[in-house]
C-alpha positions in Angstrom: 7.4 -19.3 -5.1 4.8 -16.5 -4.3 3.7 -14.4 -7.3 2.4 -10.8 -6.8 -0.3 -10.5 -9.5 -1.6 -7.3 -11.1 -3.2 -5.0 -8.6 -6.6 -3.4 -9.2 -7.0 0.3 -8.2 -9.9 2.6 -8.0 -10.0 6.4 -7.1 -13.1 8.5 -6.5 -14.6 10.8 -9.1 -14.3 14.1 -7.2 -11.1 15.9 -8.4 -9.2 18.7 -6.9 -6.3 20.3 -8.8 -3.1 21.9 -7.6 -4.5 25.3 -8.6 -7.6 24.8 -6.6 -5.6 23.6 -3.6 -3.4 26.7 -3.7 -6.4 29.0 -4.1 -8.1 27.3 -1.1 -5.0 27.7 1.0 -4.8 31.4 0.1 -8.4 32.2 1.0 -8.7 30.0 4.1 -5.3 30.9 5.6 -4.8 34.4 4.2 -3.4 35.7 7.6 -1.1 32.7 8.2 2.4 34.1 8.9 4.0 31.1 7.0 1.6 30.9 4.2 4.2 31.6 1.5 6.3 28.7 2.7 3.3 26.4 2.8 2.3 27.4 -0.8 5.8 26.8 -2.0 6.0 23.3 -0.4 2.6 22.3 -1.9 3.7 23.4 -5.3 6.9 21.4 -5.0 5.1 18.1 -4.1 4.7 17.2 -7.8 1.0 16.6 -7.2 -1.2 17.9 -9.9 -4.5 16.3 -9.2 -6.0 14.3 -6.3 -9.3 12.4 -5.8 -11.7 12.9 -2.9 -14.2 10.4 -1.7 -16.8 13.2 -1.0 -17.4 16.6 -2.8 -15.0 19.3 -1.9 -17.5 21.5 0.0 -18.4 18.5 2.2 -14.7 17.6 2.7 -13.9 21.0 4.0 -16.5 20.7 6.8 -15.9 18.8 10.0 -19.1 17.2 11.3 -17.3 15.3 14.0 -15.2 12.2 14.2 -18.2 9.8 14.6 -19.8 11.1 11.5 -16.6 10.9 9.5 -15.9 7.4 10.6 -19.4 6.3 9.5 -18.6 7.9 6.1 -15.3 5.9 6.0 -17.2 2.6 6.7 -20.0 3.3 4.2 -17.6 4.4 1.5 -15.3 1.4 2.1 -18.2 -1.1 1.8 -19.4 0.6 -1.3 -16.0 0.7 -3.1 -13.8 -2.2 -1.9 -15.8 -5.1 -3.3 -15.4 -4.1 -6.9 -11.7 -3.6 -6.5 -11.4 -6.9 -4.8 -13.3 -8.6 -7.6 -11.1 -7.1 -10.2 -7.9 -8.1 -8.3 -9.2 -11.7 -8.0 -9.8 -11.7 -11.8 -6.3 -10.5 -12.4 -5.0 -13.3 -10.2 -7.2 -16.0 -11.9 -8.9 -16.8 -8.6 -12.2 -16.8 -6.9 -13.0 -15.7 -3.2 -13.1 -19.4 -2.2 -9.4 -19.7 -3.4 -8.1 -17.1 -0.8 -6.6 -18.4 2.4 -5.3 -15.1 3.9 -7.0 -11.7 3.7 -4.8 -8.7 4.6 -6.6 -5.4 5.0 -4.6 -2.2 5.5 -5.9 1.3 6.3 -4.9 4.2 8.5 -7.7 6.7 7.7 -10.7 5.1 9.5 -11.5 2.6 12.2 -13.9 -0.4 12.1 -14.1 -3.3 14.6 -14.5 -6.0 13.6 -12.2 -5.3 10.6 -13.6 -4.9 7.1 -12.1 -8.4 6.6 -15.0 -9.9 8.5 -17.5 -8.0 6.4 -15.8 -9.1 3.2 -15.8 -12.7 4.2 -19.5 -12.6 5.0 -20.5 -10.8 1.8 -18.1 -11.8 -0.9 -18.0 -15.6 -0.7 -14.6 -16.0 1.1 -14.5 -19.1 3.3 -15.2 -18.7 7.0 -11.8 -20.3 7.6 -10.0 -17.5 5.8 -7.2 -16.0 7.9 -7.7 -12.3 8.7 -4.8 -9.8 9.1 -5.9 -6.2 9.6 -3.1 -3.7 9.7 -3.8 -0.1 10.9 -0.8 1.6 12.2 1.9 1.3 9.6 0.5 4.2 7.6 2.0 4.6 4.1 4.3 1.6 4.7 1.4 -0.8 5.1 0.8 -1.5 1.4 4.3 -3.0 1.1 4.0 -4.6 4.5 0.8 -6.3 3.3 2.6 -7.7 0.3 5.4 -9.0 2.6 3.1 -10.7 5.0 1.3 -12.3 2.1 4.7 -13.4 0.8 5.6 -14.9 4.2 2.3 -16.8 4.3 2.7 -18.2 0.8 6.3 -19.2 1.5 5.1 -21.2 4.5 2.2 -22.6 2.6 3.1 -22.8 -1.1 -0.3 -24.2 -2.2 -2.1 -21.2 -0.6 -3.1 -17.8 -1.8 -3.5 -14.4 -0.2 -5.3 -11.2 -1.0 -4.1 -7.8 0.1 -6.5 -4.8 0.2 -5.6 -1.1 0.9 -8.4 1.4 1.5 -7.4 5.0 2.2 -9.7 8.0 2.4 -7.1 10.6 3.6 -9.5 13.5 2.9 -11.7 12.3 5.9 -8.7 13.2 8.1 -8.7 16.9 7.1 -8.6 19.1 10.2 -9.5 22.7 9.5 -8.0 23.9 12.8 -4.6 22.5 12.2 -2.4 25.3 11.1 1.2 24.0 11.4 3.1 24.1 8.1 3.3 20.3 8.0 -0.5 20.1 8.3 -1.0 22.6 5.5 1.4 20.7 3.4 -0.5 17.4 4.0 -3.7 19.2 2.9 -2.2 19.6 -0.5 -0.5 16.2 -0.7 -2.8 13.4 0.3 -5.6 11.8 -1.8 -8.0 8.9 -1.6 -7.9 5.5 -3.3 -8.5 1.8 -2.9 -6.3 -1.0 -4.2 -6.1 -4.8 -4.0 -3.8 -7.5 -5.3 -3.5 -11.3 -5.2 -0.4 -13.0 -4.0 -0.5 -16.6 -5.3 1.5 -19.4 -3.7 1.8 -21.1 -7.1 0.7 -20.2 -10.6 0.0 -16.8 -12.1 2.2 -14.2 -13.6 3.7 -11.0 -12.3 6.4 -10.4 -9.8 7.9 -13.5 -8.2 8.7 -12.5 -4.7 12.0 -13.8 -3.5 13.0 -11.9 -0.3 11.6 -9.3 2.0 12.8 -7.2 4.9 11.8 -4.5 7.3 13.8 -1.6 8.8 13.0 0.9 11.5 15.0 4.1 11.6 15.9 4.4 15.3 14.4 7.2 17.4 12.1 8.6 14.7 8.8 7.6 16.2 7.4 11.1 16.4 8.4 12.1 12.9 5.2 10.8 11.3 2.3 10.3 13.7 -1.3 10.7 14.7 -2.4 12.8 17.6 -5.8 11.2 18.3 -8.3 13.8 19.7 -12.0 14.1 20.1 -12.0 15.5 16.5 -10.2 12.5 15.1 -6.8 11.8 13.7 -4.5 14.9 13.6 -1.6 14.3 11.3 1.9 15.2 12.6 4.7 15.6 10.1 8.2 16.5 11.2 10.3 18.7 8.9 13.1 16.1 8.9 10.9 13.4 7.1 11.9 14.3 3.6 15.6 13.5 4.4 14.9 10.0 5.8 16.2 8.2 2.7 19.7 9.0 3.9 19.0 6.4 6.6 16.7 4.1 4.7 18.8 3.7 1.5 21.5 1.6 3.4 18.8 -0.8 4.5 17.7 -1.2 0.9 21.3 -1.9 -0.1 21.7 -4.4 2.7 18.6 -6.3 1.5 19.8 -6.4 -2.1 23.4 -7.2 -1.2 22.2 -10.1 1.0 20.3 -11.5 -2.0 23.4 -11.2 -4.2 22.0 -8.3 -6.2 23.2 -4.8 -6.6 20.7 -2.0 -5.8 22.0 0.3 -8.5 21.7 -2.4 -11.2 18.0 -3.4 -10.6 15.8 -3.4 -13.6 12.8 -1.9 -11.9 12.1 0.0 -8.7 8.6 0.6 -7.4 8.2 2.5 -4.1 5.6 4.4 -2.2 6.5 8.1 -2.8 5.6 10.5 0.0 7.0 13.3 -2.1 9.5 14.0 -4.9 12.4 14.5 -2.4 12.1 10.8 -1.5 12.5 9.7 -5.1 15.3 12.2 -5.8 17.3 11.1 -2.8 16.8 7.4 -3.7 18.2 8.1 -7.1 21.2 9.7 -5.5 21.9 7.2 -2.7 21.2 4.1 -4.9 22.9 5.4 -8.0 19.9 5.0 -10.3 18.5 7.3 -13.0 15.2 9.2 -12.3 13.4 7.2 -14.9 13.6 4.1 -12.7 10.9 5.7 -10.5 8.6 6.8 -13.3 5.7 4.7 -12.0 5.9 6.0 -8.5 6.2 9.6 -9.9 3.1 9.1 -12.0 1.0 7.9 -9.0 2.2 11.0 -7.0 1.4 13.4 -9.9 -2.0 12.0 -10.8 -3.4 10.9 -7.4 -1.2 12.5 -4.8 -0.1 10.4 -1.8 -2.8 7.8 -1.4 -1.0 6.3 1.6 -0.8 2.5 1.7 -2.5 2.2 -1.7 0.2 4.2 -3.4 2.7 1.4 -3.9 0.1 -0.9 -5.3 -1.0 1.7 -7.8 2.7 2.1 -8.9 2.9 -1.7 -9.3 -0.3 -1.6 -11.3 1.2 1.0 -13.6 4.3 -1.2 -14.0 2.0 -4.1 -15.2 0.1 -1.8 -17.5 3.4 -0.7 -19.1 4.1 -4.4 -20.0 6.1 -5.3 -17.0 9.7 -6.2 -17.8 11.8 -8.9 -19.6 11.6 -12.4 -18.2 13.4 -12.7 -14.9 14.1 -9.0 -14.7 15.1 -8.1 -11.1 13.4 -5.4 -9.0 12.5 -3.8 -5.7 9.2 -2.9 -4.1 9.2 -0.7 -1.0 7.0 1.4 1.2 7.9 4.0 3.9 5.8 5.2 6.8 5.5 5.9 10.5 8.3 4.7 12.7 10.1 5.6 10.4 9.5 2.2 8.9 10.6 0.8 5.6 9.0 -2.4 4.2 11.0 -3.9 1.3 10.7 -6.8 -1.1 12.8 -8.2 -3.9 11.4 -10.1 -6.9 11.7 -11.1 -10.5 9.3 -10.5 -13.3 7.8 -13.6 -14.8 5.3 -13.9 -17.6 4.3 -17.3 -16.3 2.9 -20.0 -18.6 -0.4 -20.1 -20.5 -3.4 -18.2 -19.2 -2.6 -15.7 -16.4 -3.5 -17.3 -13.1 -2.9 -20.9 -14.1 0.0 -23.3 -14.5 0.4 -26.3 -16.8 -1.1 -28.6 -14.0 -3.9 -26.2 -13.0 -2.2 -25.2 -9.7 -3.2 -26.4 -6.3 -6.1 -24.0 -6.1 -8.2 -22.3 -8.8 -10.6 -23.7 -11.4 -9.6 -27.3 -11.2 -9.0 -27.5 -7.5 -8.0 -31.1 -7.7 -4.4 -31.0 -6.6 -3.4 -32.3 -3.2 -3.4 -29.6 -0.5 -1.5 -29.6 2.8 -4.1 -28.7 5.4 -3.6 -25.5 7.5 -3.7 -25.9 11.3 -7.2 -26.4 12.5 -8.9 -23.3 14.0 -8.3 -23.1 17.7 -11.3 -23.5 20.1 -12.9 -20.3 21.3 -10.8 -18.6 23.9 -7.6 -20.2 23.0 -4.7 -18.9 21.0 -4.4 -19.6 17.3 -1.5 -21.9 16.4 1.4 -20.0 14.9 2.3 -20.3 11.2 5.5 -22.0 10.5 8.5 -19.8 9.7 9.1 -19.0 6.0 12.2 -20.6 4.5 15.3 -18.6 5.3 16.3 -18.2 1.6 12.9 -16.7 0.9 12.5 -14.0 3.5 14.4 -12.1 6.2 
């Protein structure tokens, strides 16, 4: 069964504090009629520090979408490989052991995807499957874990790597003066995260079931308006209340697995803001401490989009994980409104992290029999589909 190994996370060195954010809002928008409301909302986010990929003075300028996108590409290529290398070490694997590479990002655009560059520069095999995901926003980190789970459920002797790269500061739009835009200017931060999902071996969270849920008729609640100046973030005032609609889907997933949502041992979610966590406590009937890892990410890094849930998972690992076979939930929420959810158990594994007693099907020994993947399709033809994951594993 697929194991989510310890994620690796990196944030930039340039720090902006809550106090600096509030001071900037006061000076740059002194005449804004709803400035007091915006300031109050920013203060209530729970964010105390955020990290920026470029110095603040440069971040506040807008040299044009083309320039910003080049910055996105250069910074991604400079920062992602080290995080990928660390994640592979956590999983006890080498690039040659990875069969699926999932790359998620919503703050820049590259074609071909960064997956192609990583394969060419980091020693991944040319036959590595590529799955770039761009439009699930903050939900994409959990979606990447779920798609990796599906792949490893279909091919138990295979391994996947998920990478989230988000430079939200490169989407700053100085001319956007809606309260939602001003709030986002004090909420989002930058970060890169990666994690291995192993088909066999390793230790961490043994993924057992996953699911997706789209809240009907909420497509415009979180969105991008794409203009000549780049991505303009749109945030509906109803977004903080969406857990009222998402919590039943979380309960349905756990009930369908024979678990009780309120009795889970750990809960790790992407937190867009404190209201999300407060409402989940209320609707799921769990104490606030169950979301301490998600709150820590929000407080120290801000909302780092798709990388946030992986950082919260990393904090869970750093705290020692849980008792053997402890049950938990991982979830991310984003545009759509979309929820990506996974259930799993903590397992310490056996022996050295990243191996099993028989030196699993991949890894240092590499001697176990391996079921071949479908051969690559000839140019111009469709790739053969992956077989469906077992019903008891995923939804």
